[in-house]
C-alpha positions in Angstrom: 0.1 0.0 0.0 1.3 3.5 -1.0 1.9 6.1 1.7 -0.1 9.4 1.2 0.0 12.5 3.4 -1.5 16.0 3.0 -0.2 19.0 5.0 -1.7 22.5 5.4 1.1 24.9 4.8 -1.0 28.1 5.1 -4.7 28.3 6.2 -6.8 31.3 5.4 -3.7 33.6 5.6 -3.7 37.2 4.3 -0.7 38.6 2.6 0.4 41.8 1.0 3.6 41.5 -0.9 6.1 38.5 -1.4 6.0 35.5 0.9 7.3 31.9 1.1 5.5 29.0 2.6 7.0 27.1 5.5 9.4 24.4 4.2 8.3 20.9 4.4 10.5 17.7 4.5 9.6 15.5 1.6 12.5 13.0 1.0 10.3 10.0 1.6 7.8 11.0 -1.2 8.0 10.3 -4.9 5.2 12.6 -5.9 4.0 16.0 -4.7 1.0 18.4 -5.6 0.7 21.9 -4.4 -2.8 23.2 -4.0 -3.5 26.9 -3.7 -7.0 28.1 -2.9 -7.4 31.9 -3.1 -10.4 32.9 -1.0 -10.1 36.6 -1.7 -8.1 38.9 -3.9 -8.2 42.7 -3.8 -6.4 45.6 -5.4 -6.0 46.8 -8.9 -4.2 44.3 -11.3 -3.6 42.0 -8.5 -1.7 38.7 -9.6 -0.3 35.9 -7.6 2.9 34.2 -9.1 3.9 31.0 -7.2 6.8 28.8 -8.0 8.1 25.6 -6.6 11.5 25.7 -4.8 13.6 22.7 -3.7 16.4 22.3 -0.9 18.6 19.6 0.1 18.8 21.0 3.7 15.7 23.1 4.1 17.9 26.4 4.4 19.2 27.2 0.9 16.5 27.3 -1.7 16.6 26.9 -5.6 13.7 27.2 -8.1 12.7 23.7 -9.2 11.2 24.9 -12.5 7.5 24.3 -11.8 5.3 27.3 -11.4 1.6 28.1 -11.4 0.1 30.1 -14.1 -0.5 33.8 -12.9 -3.5 33.7 -10.5 -5.8 36.8 -10.8 -9.0 35.8 -9.1 -10.4 33.6 -6.5 -10.5 29.8 -7.1 -8.6 26.7 -6.6 -5.3 25.8 -8.6 -2.7 23.0 -8.5 0.7 21.8 -9.8 2.4 18.5 -9.9 6.0 17.9 -8.9 7.9 14.6 -9.4 11.6 15.2 -9.0 12.7 17.1 -5.9 15.2 17.0 -3.1 14.7 16.6 0.7 12.5 19.7 1.1 9.7 21.6 -0.8 8.1 25.1 -0.5 6.3 27.7 -2.6 7.8 31.1 -3.2 5.1 33.7 -4.0 5.1 37.1 -5.5 2.0 39.3 -5.2 1.9 41.9 -8.0 -0.4 44.8 -8.5 -1.5 48.1 -7.0 -2.3 47.8 -3.3 -2.8 44.1 -3.8 -3.9 41.6 -1.1 -4.7 37.9 -1.1 -6.3 35.6 1.4 -5.4 32.0 0.8 -4.9 28.3 1.9 -2.0 26.4 0.6 -1.7 22.6 1.0 0.9 20.0 0.0 -0.2 16.5 -0.9 2.6 13.8 -0.9 2.6 10.2 -2.1 5.2 7.5 -1.8 
């Protein structure tokens, strides 16, 4: 039987500006999916750009190459990741004039 685990990295958090999720140790997993649920987005021209980052030690981070298409309205979104080091996180850039976002970010892992 395959191991499966889902972790909530951010729950109903509000942000203005750039942020990163808490890192999560994923060395045991062979597959990962990040889910971003935007509950509310305000401001003019607001866009959220999220990209997957990997780390061997949870301290130094590198872009993995997977990113979400630019998110400009409330809704649910996901990306799949299949090759990664010992740790994963999302790096997020919030663009726009006086932009703010409230969101939940989850990471689903499978052996």
